[in-house]
N, C-alpha and C positions, 0 to 999 in steps of 0.2 A: 505495499500499499504506500502512496506516494504520500509523505506529510507537507500538508501546505502552510504558508506563511499563516493563516489564521489558526491551525491547528497548533504551531509550533508558539504562536503568543498566548493561547489560551492555556497550553501547558505549562509556559513560563509564568502565568497567574496564578496557577495553581486551582484552575477550574477542572472540573471533572467532566469528559464527555466521551463520546464514542459517534462511530460514523454511520451511515449507509450509504453504499456505493450502487449504482445502478447505471444500465446501457442507456446512453444518450441514445433519443429519439431526434434527428435535426427535423423531422416532420412536426414534431409535436413538443416545444421545447418548454410547454406549459406545467406550472408547478402543482397542479393538479395530477397529469401522467405521473410525475415524478413522485408523488405523493402514493397513487396509487400502486407505481413498481414497487416502491420500497414499504409497501404494506404500513406508511403511516397515514393516520387524520388529517386531510388537509386543512382542518382547523387548527393544527399544532405543527403545521410548516409553514414556515413565513420568508416571503419572499422581499427581498431587497430594492426599494428605489430608489433612485437618486434623483433630486428636484433643484429646480433654480429660481428662488424667489425674488421679485422686484425690488426687496432691500435687503434682505440676509446673504443672497446669492446660494451657493449649493449647500443641499440638507439633504438627511436621508430619511425615507418613512420605510417601515417594516412593518408587514401585515401577513395575514395569512392568505394562502396560494389559492383560496376559494371566495377570496372577497376582494372589492373595488376599493381602490382610494378615493377620496371625497376629496378634491384639489382645495373647495373653499374650505374646509375643515384642517387641512394642512396649512395653507396658507394662514390662516387666523394664530393656528396654534407656534407658528414659526415666526410671526412676528412679520408677515407680509400680507400685501393689498391683493396678490397673485401671486402664483406660482405656475409652472410647467415641467412638464419631465424633462427630463435632460435626454438628449437626441444621442440614439443608440450608438453612432460613429464618435462621439465625446465622453463615451462613459471609462473607457480603457484610461483614456489620458489624466483624465478629472480623478478617477479612484484606482486605476492599477489593474481592475477586473472587467472581464468582458462579460457580455449578458448571456444570461443562465448561470454565469459564475460568479455574480455578486455577493461579497459578505459584508455584514456591518463590523466583521473584525477585520482589520489591519488593511485600510485604504492607505493611499499614499498621503492623506491629510486626516486629521481630525474633524469630521464635521458633525453640527448640533442632529441628533438624532433621536427619530421619534417613534417608539412600538406601540403598534397599536393596544388599545386597551385589554384586550380579549388576551393578551399572553398571560395576562396573573390568572386565569380559570385553569394553567395549565400546569403539570408536574414535571414534564418535559416539554421542549420545543427544536423545532431544527432550522436551523439556517444552512446557507450555502459553506462550504469548508474553502468557498474560492475559486472553485475550478468545477466546471460542468461534471455531472454526476457524482459528487459527492456532498453529502450534509453531515452536519455537525448537531448530533443531538446532544443538548445539555439544560439545565434547570434555569429556567428565565430568567429570574428574578437576580441570580449570580452573572448572568449573561449580561442584562440592562445595566447592571451595577458597575460591570467592565468596561461596557462601552457607555456609560453613561448616557444612557437612553431613556427618554421622558414617555413614560405611559399615559397615553392618552387617546381621546376617541378621533380616529383618523378615518373612517370605511364608510361606505355609503349604508346607510340605514336600509335594512331589508324589509 
């Protein structure tokens, strides 16, 4: 197994985790697909989204793979009037990660990070390990504390 930068950082911080690996299907890079093939509840697998606010610049939102980000809520919690998703072509340059392998752990720079409030409902969650096809499974409160993430309501109401 390849050890990613995100994994090395969590080990160094003393945060226990395990990994789940899966075969990447280029025709379906969705997180719901990744949850299905790893046998995880899509509500416990969190995707990492990078946004740019009109006042704050870049920030990160982590939400369950089966939910949608509410851009108005994201703008408000991050101190912006409006925000937009970072274009995929800019993701690597800003974060050091590619689409489908973006982890909230170990980006090039530390960005303000917001974790959907539902994270507190779970004993374990998973986030990308920093490469496509690998997830880090860990305790959400320890992860949020380590990445200095604020737990808040940032998804579209169902």
